[in-house]
Structure formats: structure tokens, C-alpha cells
C-alpha positions in Angstrom: 62.3 -11.4 69.1 60.3 -8.9 67.1 56.8 -9.6 66.0 57.4 -8.1 62.6 58.9 -10.2 59.7 62.3 -9.4 58.5 62.8 -7.1 55.6 65.5 -5.0 54.0 65.6 -2.6 56.9 66.7 -5.4 59.2 69.9 -5.7 57.1 71.3 -2.4 58.2 74.9 -2.6 59.3 75.5 -2.3 62.9 77.7 0.6 62.5 75.1 2.7 60.7 73.6 5.8 62.3 70.1 4.9 61.2 68.4 3.0 63.9 64.8 1.9 64.1 63.7 3.5 60.8 61.3 0.7 60.1 59.7 1.1 63.4 58.7 4.8 63.0 55.0 5.4 63.3 53.4 7.5 60.7 51.6 10.0 63.0 50.3 13.1 61.2 51.8 16.3 62.5 49.8 19.0 64.2 50.6 21.4 61.3 48.6 19.2 58.9 45.4 19.5 61.1 45.7 23.3 61.2 45.9 23.6 57.4 42.8 21.4 57.1 40.9 23.7 59.4 42.0 26.8 57.5 41.0 25.2 54.2 37.5 24.3 55.5 37.1 27.8 56.9 38.0 29.4 53.5 35.5 27.1 51.7 32.8 28.0 54.2 33.5 31.7 53.8 33.3 31.4 50.0 30.1 29.5 50.2 28.6 32.2 52.5 29.7 35.0 50.2 28.2 33.2 47.2 24.9 32.7 49.1 24.8 36.3 50.1 25.5 37.7 46.7 23.9 35.2 44.3 20.8 34.0 46.1 19.1 37.5 46.5 19.5 38.0 42.7 17.7 34.7 42.1 14.9 35.7 44.5 15.6 32.8 46.8 15.4 33.4 50.6 14.3 37.0 50.4 12.1 38.1 53.3 9.0 40.4 53.3 11.1 43.2 54.8 13.1 43.5 51.5 11.9 46.8 49.8 12.8 45.5 46.4 10.7 42.4 46.9 7.8 44.6 48.1 8.1 46.8 45.1 8.0 43.8 42.8 5.1 42.1 44.6 1.8 42.2 42.8 -0.8 44.6 44.0 -3.6 43.1 46.3 -6.7 41.9 44.6 -8.8 44.5 46.4 -6.7 47.4 45.0 -7.0 46.0 41.5 -10.8 45.6 41.9 -11.1 49.2 43.2 -9.0 50.5 40.3 -11.2 48.6 37.8 -14.4 49.9 39.5 -13.2 53.5 39.3 -14.8 55.0 36.1 -12.3 56.5 33.7 -13.4 60.0 32.6 -14.2 60.0 29.0 -12.5 62.6 26.8 -15.0 64.4 24.7 -14.2 63.8 21.1 -14.2 66.5 18.5 -17.2 64.8 16.9 -19.4 65.6 19.9 -18.6 69.3 20.0 -20.7 71.3 17.6 -18.6 72.2 14.6 -19.2 75.6 13.0 -21.4 75.3 9.9 -19.7 76.9 7.0 -21.6 79.7 5.5 -23.3 78.6 2.4 -22.1 80.4 -0.7 -25.0 82.0 -2.5 -25.6 80.7 -5.9 -25.4 83.4 -8.4 -28.7 83.9 -10.2 -28.2 84.0 -13.9 -29.1 87.4 -15.3 -31.7 86.9 -18.0 -30.6 88.2 -21.3 -32.6 91.1 -22.5 -35.0 90.4 -25.3 -33.7 92.4 -28.3 -36.1 95.1 -29.2 -36.8 95.4 -32.9 -35.3 98.5 -34.2 -38.0 100.9 -35.4 -37.0 102.9 -38.4 -36.8 106.6 -37.9 -39.5 108.8 -39.4 -38.4 110.3 -42.7 -40.7 113.1 -43.8 -38.8 113.5 -47.1 -40.2 110.3 -48.5 -43.0 111.2 -51.0 -46.6 110.3 -50.0 -49.3 109.7 -52.6 -52.9 110.8 -51.7 -56.0 109.3 -53.5 -59.6 110.4 -53.1 -62.1 107.5 -53.1 -64.8 109.2 -51.0 -66.7 110.8 -53.9 -66.3 114.2 -52.2 -64.8 116.7 -54.6 -61.6 118.5 -53.4 -61.1 116.1 -50.4 -57.7 114.9 -51.8 -56.4 118.4 -52.2 -57.5 119.4 -48.7 -55.8 116.4 -47.1 -52.6 116.8 -49.0 -52.4 120.5 -48.0 -52.7 119.4 -44.3 -49.9 116.9 -44.8 -47.6 119.4 -46.5 -48.2 121.8 -43.6 -47.0 119.0 -41.2 -43.7 118.7 -43.1 -44.5 115.7 -45.3 -43.3 115.6 -48.9 -46.5 115.0 -50.9 -46.2 113.4 -54.3 -49.2 112.3 -56.4 -52.7 113.7 -55.5 -55.6 112.3 -57.5 -58.9 110.5 -57.5 -58.9 106.8 -56.8 -59.4 104.7 -60.0 -59.3 101.2 -58.6 -61.8 99.0 -56.9 -64.3 100.7 -54.6 -63.0 101.1 -51.0 -65.0 100.4 -47.9 -62.9 102.6 -45.7 -59.8 104.8 -45.4 -56.3 103.6 -44.8 -52.5 104.3 -45.0 -50.8 101.5 -46.9 -47.1 100.8 -47.1 -45.2 98.1 -48.9 -42.1 97.4 -46.6 -41.2 97.5 -42.9 -38.8 100.4 -43.6 -41.8 102.6 -44.2 -43.8 101.5 -41.2 -42.7 104.5 -39.1 -43.8 107.0 -41.8 -47.2 105.2 -42.4 -48.0 105.0 -38.6 -47.2 108.7 -38.1 -49.4 109.8 -41.0 -52.2 107.5 -39.9 -52.1 109.0 -36.4 -52.2 112.5 -37.9 -55.2 111.7 -40.2 -57.0 109.4 -37.7 -56.9 106.3 -40.0 -55.2 102.9 -39.6 -51.8 102.0 -41.1 -51.6 98.7 -42.9 -48.6 96.8 -44.5 -49.9 95.7 -47.9 -47.8 94.5 -50.8 -48.4 96.0 -54.2 -48.2 99.7 -53.1 -45.1 101.8 -53.9 -44.0 103.8 -50.9 -46.7 105.2 -48.6 -50.2 105.7 -50.1 -53.1 107.4 -48.4 -56.6 106.3 -49.7 -59.5 108.4 -48.4 -62.6 106.2 -48.4 -66.3 106.9 -48.1 -67.3 108.8 -45.0 -63.9 110.4 -44.4 -64.2 114.0 -43.3 
């Protein structure tokens, strides 16, 4: 007698071609084991490729022989210290170099305005000159008037002085326009010329002591 309990498979007709179906052992075939090995190998290959391509980019597992890692490695402290100790040549600034001094523009000196010279009236010998004798010497007036006429002067009145006694001789004129005539006559006769109001034209008075 079988050790298994009876089930629907025990009710198979005797004429059926199926025999011992319920007694078949479920033994996995060899093909299933080979597929599992292939699957594991593919997974291992994918993991290796991922480790080879991804991990170097992340900087994991790189050795000292990697030139990219050596390039990215910080410089040694001694090299940094020597670089810091090396003096940097200073560039001379433009302010240190002597700049050319611009030539100073000479200040123009103001030209002093010339002092206006008073206009001296020209000598006019046609103006009549009066001659008065106050010296007490007879004929002195006529003698002096003759000398003046010989010098080109127009002589008008010739007479003895009838006014106040004179202390000296002089040529008197009443306005600045006659100054040139009076000064020229005084230089000729050797007596001073004086501007004195009250005289008409140029008047010569011969005082005491005139010769």
C-alpha cells in the first residue's frame, strides 16, 4: 500500500495512458541552473562597468598614479610658503616718475598808459604886443619895441607906464593861449613871463633897472 493519501489522481481509469503522474518528482532541470549562472554573470558585468565608469568621476578609489588626481591635488605647503616668500616686483607707478613741469606762461606786463602831455600853443608873432616904459629912462620903450619888431613881432601900443610903480620888469599875459608868445618874448628880452588876469593880450612892462 502506498504511503501517500488518496486523491483525485488515484481515480484515474485503468485504461488511461497516464501513469504515476502524482508520483513525479519536481526536480529542476539543468537548463534552469545555466540560466541563473548567466543572469548572475550579466549582473556582475554591469556592476563592474558601473564601478569603472562612475566611481572615478566621483573621486572614489582613485590612486596616486592617476594624472588627473595629481593635477587636482593641492600644492605642498613648502611650495606655497616659498611662493609667498618670493617678493613680487613692484611696478613703478607713473606718480614716482618725474613728470615734466609745464613751462610757465609769462604774465603779460601791462603797458603803462602815457601821460598826456599838455598841448603847448604854437607861437603866433602876428598877435599885437604892448610895450610900457616904467623905468624912468626916456626912449627905453621905443628902443625895446624896435628890437621886437626886428624879431618879427607885431608891436601895438608903445607908451610910458601910468599905473602903480613897478619893482621889476615882466611879460604879462591873460590866458593860457598866449603863454607861448609871452615865454618867447621873455626869453628874448631876458625877463620873466607871468600869467596875470587883467591884461589884454601880451604886455611888456620895463621896470626900474632894465637896460
